[in-house]
C-alpha positions as CSV (number, residue, x, y, z in Angstrom):
1,M,-19.6,66.8,31.7
2,F,-16.8,67.8,29.5
3,I,-14.1,65.2,28.5
4,R,-11.0,66.5,26.9
5,P,-10.0,64.9,23.5
6,R,-6.8,63.6,25.0
7,S,-8.6,61.9,27.8
8,L,-11.2,60.4,25.4
9,V,-8.4,58.9,23.2
10,L,-6.7,57.4,26.3
11,L,-10.0,56.0,27.6
12,L,-10.8,54.4,24.2
13,I,-7.3,52.8,24.0
14,L,-7.7,51.4,27.5
15,A,-11.2,50.1,26.7
16,C,-10.0,48.4,23.5
17,T,-7.0,46.7,25.1
18,A,-9.1,45.6,28.0
19,C,-11.6,43.9,25.7
20,Q,-9.0,42.3,23.5
21,E,-8.6,38.5,23.7
22,K,-5.4,37.1,24.9
23,D,-3.3,35.1,22.5
24,A,-4.3,31.5,23.0
25,K,-1.0,30.2,21.7
26,T,0.9,28.2,24.4
27,V,4.5,27.2,23.8
28,A,5.2,23.9,25.5
29,A,8.7,23.2,26.7
30,P,10.5,20.7,24.5
31,V,10.1,17.2,25.6
32,K,13.3,15.3,25.8
33,K,13.0,11.8,24.5
34,E,14.2,9.4,27.2
35,A,17.1,7.4,26.0
36,G,16.2,3.7,25.6
37,F,17.8,1.0,27.6
38,E,20.8,-0.6,25.8
39,Q,23.3,-3.0,27.2
40,R,26.2,-4.9,25.8
41,G,27.7,-8.0,27.2
42,K,27.7,-11.8,27.0
43,A,24.6,-13.9,26.5
44,S,24.1,-17.5,27.4
45,F,21.1,-19.8,27.0
46,Y,19.1,-22.0,29.3
47,S,20.0,-25.6,29.9
48,R,17.4,-28.2,29.0
49,K,17.0,-29.0,32.7
50,F,15.0,-25.8,33.2
51,H,12.3,-26.7,30.7
52,G,9.0,-27.0,32.6
53,K,10.3,-25.2,35.7
54,E,8.6,-22.2,37.2
55,T,10.1,-18.8,36.3
56,A,10.3,-15.6,38.4
57,S,7.1,-14.4,36.6
58,G,5.2,-17.5,37.7
59,E,5.1,-18.9,34.2
60,T,6.3,-22.4,33.3
61,F,9.5,-22.1,31.4
62,N,9.3,-23.3,27.8
63,N,12.6,-23.6,25.9
64,N,10.6,-23.4,22.6
65,E,9.3,-19.9,23.3
66,L,11.1,-16.6,22.7
67,V,11.8,-15.6,26.3
68,A,14.7,-14.7,28.4
69,A,16.0,-13.9,31.9
70,H,17.5,-10.5,32.8
71,K,18.6,-9.3,36.3
72,T,16.9,-5.9,36.3
73,L,14.5,-5.3,33.5
74,P,10.9,-5.5,34.5
75,L,9.2,-8.8,33.9
76,G,7.2,-8.6,30.7
77,T,9.6,-6.2,29.0
78,R,10.3,-7.0,25.3
79,V,13.9,-6.6,24.2
80,K,15.8,-7.0,20.9
81,V,18.9,-9.1,21.3
82,T,21.5,-8.8,18.6
83,N,24.4,-11.3,18.2
84,L,27.3,-8.9,17.7
85,E,29.4,-11.6,15.9
86,N,26.9,-12.2,13.1
87,D,24.3,-9.4,13.4
88,R,21.4,-11.8,13.8
89,A,18.7,-10.6,16.1
90,V,15.6,-11.8,18.0
91,V,12.9,-10.2,20.0
92,V,12.2,-11.9,23.4
93,R,10.1,-11.2,26.4
94,I,11.7,-11.1,29.8
95,N,9.9,-13.6,32.1
96,D,12.7,-14.7,34.5
97,R,15.6,-13.4,36.6
98,G,19.2,-14.2,35.9
99,P,21.7,-15.1,34.6
100,Y,23.7,-15.5,37.8
101,I,27.0,-16.2,36.3
102,R,29.5,-13.3,36.4
103,G,29.9,-11.4,33.1
104,R,26.6,-12.5,31.6
105,I,23.8,-10.1,31.0
106,I,21.0,-12.2,29.5
107,D,20.0,-15.8,29.4
108,L,18.0,-16.8,26.3
109,S,15.6,-19.7,25.7
110,R,17.0,-22.3,23.3
111,A,14.6,-21.1,20.6
112,A,15.9,-17.6,20.9
113,A,19.5,-18.8,21.0
114,R,18.9,-20.7,17.7
115,R,17.5,-17.5,16.1
116,V,20.8,-15.7,16.8
117,D,22.9,-18.7,15.9
118,M,24.7,-19.2,19.3
119,V,23.7,-22.7,20.3
120,D,27.0,-24.3,19.1
121,D,29.1,-21.6,20.9
122,G,27.1,-21.6,24.1
123,T,27.7,-17.9,24.8
124,T,28.2,-14.9,22.5
125,A,28.6,-11.1,22.7
126,V,25.2,-9.4,22.3
127,K,23.5,-6.0,22.4
128,V,20.2,-5.9,24.4
129,E,17.8,-3.0,23.4
130,K,14.5,-2.4,25.3
131,L,11.5,-2.0,23.0
132,E,8.7,0.4,23.7
């Protein structure tokens, strides 16, 4: 059997490319970082009468713990609450629902309210940021 030189070259090229490994590099699509939850509004703090009462999470409310109530964030979520009037901040865990007073976005325990220095005022402007 006689093979022409041109056919032989073509056959060798096809054989070499067929045996060649494919490039293993995979380029992943860029992942967009989901924007974190941030909310600004008015904070208040729990009255002493709620100390010892059951919260929405089933826990007993303790005014001496760093906890808070929020209307929509999942129970157990940790958030940083910053007093916008003095820049003091505290990290609290959401363990209850509320506040149910128009214009308020978060209800802090008395301990958390002390940390951001709002006990004397009763309410203050805050920024709430969800922590990962």
